[in-house]
N, C-alpha and C positions, 0 to 999 in steps of 0.2 A: 504493500500500500504506500509506504514512504517513497519507494522508487518511482511509483506512478505519479505521485504528487510532484516529486522533483522533476520528472520528465515533463509534466504539464507546465511547471513554472519555467523550465528551460525553453520550451517551445513558445511560451508567451513572451519571454524576453526577446527571443529571436524575431518574433512577429512585430513586437513593439520597435525593436531596432530597425527593422526594414521599413516600418510605417513612418517613423520620424525621419529616417534618411530620405525616403521618397518625397516627403514634404519639403525638405531642403532642396531637392532637385527642382521642384516647382518654383521655389523662391529664386533659384538661380536663373530659371527661364524668364521670370518677371524682370530681374535685374538686367538681363541681356537685351530687353526691349527698351531700355532707357534711351531716349532721343528718337526712337522710332515711332512710338505711340504713347499717349499720355496714360498715366496710371489709372484714372477713373474709367477710361474706355477699356483698358485691359481688364479691370475688375468687372465691368458690366458684361463684357463678352464672356469672360471666364464663368460667371455665375449663370448667364443665359444658357451656355452650353451645358453646364453642370445640371441645371434644372431640367433640361430636356433629357439628359442621360438618366437622371434619377427618376423622372416620370416613367420612362420605359422600364426601369428596374422595379418600381412600385407596381406597375401594371402586370408585369410578369410574376412578381412575388405575392401580390395581394389582390390583384384584380380590381374591380370597381370599388370594392370596399376600402381600398387603400387611399382613395381620394376623398379625404375628410378634412375638415377645418375646425378642430376644437379650439374654443376660446380665441377667436380671430385677432383680438387686440394683443393678446400675449404672443401669438405667432408673428404679428407685425413687429412687435418689439424685438423679437429674436432676429428677424430679418434686418431691421434697422441697425441693431448692434453689430451684427457680422458685416453689414455693409460699411459702417464706419471703420471697423477694424481693418477690413480688407483694403479700402482706399488708403488709409493712413499707412498701413504696413507696406503696400506697394510703392507709395510715394517715398517712404523711408528707404526701402530696398534699392530704389532707382537713384537716390540722392547720396547714399552713404555706403560704406563697406557692409557687406551682407552680415558679417559677424557682429558688427556694432548694432545694426537694426534688430537682429535676432536676440542679442543680449538684452536690450532694453525691453523688447517684447515680453521677456520672461519675468517682468515685474507683475504680470497679470494675476498670478495666484495671490500675491500680497494685496493687490487692489481688490480682488474678489473677496478676500477675508474681511477687509474694511467695509465693503458694500454689504456683505452678509450681516454685519453688525448694524449698519445704519438702516438697511431696507428690510431684511428678514428678521431682525432682532435676535440674531444668533450671536451670543456673546463669544468673542474670539478668545482663545487661550492667551496667557501672558506672552508666550513665545512668539505670537503674531507680531508684537511690537518690535521685538528683536529682529525678526525677519524683515520687517519694513525698513528699519534703520539700515540694515546691511544692504538691502536692495537699493535704497535711496543713495547710499554712499557709492554703490557700484555704478548706478546711473550717472552720477556726477563724474566719476572717473572716465566712463566710456564717452560721455559727451564733451569732456574738457578739451580734447584736441579738435573737436568738430564744430562747436558752437560758433566760433568766430568765422570759420570758413564757410559753413553751410547756412548760418542764420537760423530762422525759425524752422527750416526743414529738418534740423537735427532733432526736433521734438516730435516728428511724425510718429515714430514707434511708440511713444508714450500714449498718443491718441489711439493707436492700435491696441495697446494694453488695456486702456479704459474700455474700448469697445468690446474686447473679448471678456473682460470682467463682467460687463453688463450681460453679455450672452450667457455666461455661466449662471448668473442670478436668474435670468428668465428661464434657462433650461431647468433649474431646480423647481421653479414654480410650475413648469409644464411637464414635469416628469410623470410618465404613465399615461399621458393623453393619447398616445398612439404608438405603434411599433417603431423601433429605432430607425428603420429605413424610411418610413413615412415622415418621421420627425426631421430627418436630413433633407428630404424633398421639400417639406414645408419651409424650412429656413432658406433654402435656395430659391424657391419660387417667390418668397416674399422679398428676398434681397435683390433679385435680378431687376425688377422694375424700378426699385429705388436707386440702384446703381446706374441704370440707364438714364433715369431722370437727372441724376447728379452729373453724369457725363455730358448730357445735353446742355444743362444750365451752365456748367463751367466752360463748355465750348463756346457758348453764346456770350460769355462774359467779356470776351476780347483778350483774355490773357493768352499770350503766345504759347505758354507752357501747356495749356489745356486744349489747344486747337486739335481737332480730330481729322487728320487726312484720311484718305481711303487706305485701308490697311493692305499691306502686301500679303501675298500667300504665306510668306514666312511668319509674319506676325499672327495670322489666323491660326496657323499650325502650332505656334508656340502657345497661344491662348488655349487651344484645345489640349495641349500637353499639360498646361497648368491645371485645367479642369480634371484631366485624367489622374494626374499625380495627387491632386488634392483629395479626390474621391477614393482613390486606391489607398492613399496613406491613412485616411481616417477609417477605412474598412479594415485595414491590417491592425490598427490600434484597437478598434472595437473587438476584433477577433482575439487579440491578446488579453483584453479584460474579461472575455468569456472563459478563457482557460486559466486565468489566475486573477487574484484580487487586484484592485486598483493600487493597494499598498505595495504590491510586488512590481507592477508595471510603471507606476508614477515616476520613479527616478530616471527611467529610460528617456523621459522627455528631454533631458539635457544632452542626450546624444545629438539631437538636432542642432544644438549650438556648435558642437564639435564638427559635425558634418558641414554646416554652413560656413564655418571658418575655413575648413579645408577646401571646399569648393571655391570660396571667394579668393583664396590665395592662388589656387591652381588655375582657375578660369579667368579671373579678373585682375590678378596680381595684387590683391588687397592683403598684404601681409599685416597681421594684427600686431600692434605695438604693445608696449608694456602696460599702458593705460587701459587698453581694451581687454587684455588678458586679466589684469588685476580687477577691473570692474566686473567682468564676466564671472570671475571666481567669487566675488562678494555676492552677486545676484544668485548664483547657484547655491552658495552657502545659505543665503536667506531662504531660498525655496526648499532646500533639504531640511533646514531647521523647522520650517512651517509644516512640511510633510510629516516629519517625525512626531510633531506635537498634536496631530489630528488623527482621530480614529478613522475618519473618512477623508482621505487626502484630496486636494483639488488638483486635478491633472491639467496642466497648461496645454492649450491647443493653439495652433497657428491658423490664421485666417486664409486657408488655402482652398 
C-alpha cells in the first residue's frame, strides 16, 4: 500500500512538473510576439481560441448538459479577473525579462491570503504576514533594476497577481457549481468577450503600442500555441491533484519560475542578475512558508 501511494505521488509530481513547464513555454511564445502584436489582442485571440476548444471538449464530455451558467455574476467575475491577469501578465512578459515577470506573479498566493481575510472573513495564520513581508521584499529586489528603465510597465505583473488572486477568491465561492471542465469553459467564455472589448477600446485609443495590425500567420499560430499550452498545462496540473493532494503538488508550482528563467536566458538572452535571483528566492520562501502554514494550500496559477 505504501509503495502504491509513493508511486501515485511520484506520478503526480511528474505531471505537475510537465504542466508548469508547459505553461512557461506558452509564456515564452507570448514574449516572442513583442513588437509584432499588442498584448491585449494576443490575450483576446488566445482566450477566443481556448473557449472554442473547451466548448468542443465540454460537448464531447458532457453533452448539452455541460452548457450551464450557474450564478452568472460570479462567472462574470471569474472571467473579468482572469482577463485582467492575462492582459497584465502578457504586457509584463513582453516588456521585461520572463523570469522577472514570473517572479512577481508568484506574489499571488500572498495577495489571495489577504483577500480571503478581507472578503471571505477567513482569518489568515500569523505566518501569512511573514510570507507577505518576504514577498514584498522580493518584489522590491526584482523591480529595483527595472523601474527606472521600464517605468510603470514594471508593475504589470503585480496587476496580474491581483487578478489571479481575485480569480482564486471567486473560484472558492463557485466551487461545486459545475464539473471542472465546465468551470474552465465558463471562465474562458466569459473572459474572451471582455478581452476582445478591451483590445478594441485600446486600439481605438490612439496609443501606438495598442494598435492592432492584421496578424501574420505566424502570430495566429503562436496564439493558438499559447491556447494549447495553457489548456494542456492546466489539464496536467489538475491530473496531478487527482493523484495526490494539493499539499504534495503545490510546491511544484515554483518549477515554472525555474523553467521561465531558463527559457528566457536561452531564447531571449535574458540572463537573470543577482537582484532577480535574490528577489525570486525571497518570493519562493514566502510562498513555501505560507504553504506550510495552511492545511489547504493555495496553489498559484498562471494566466495562460
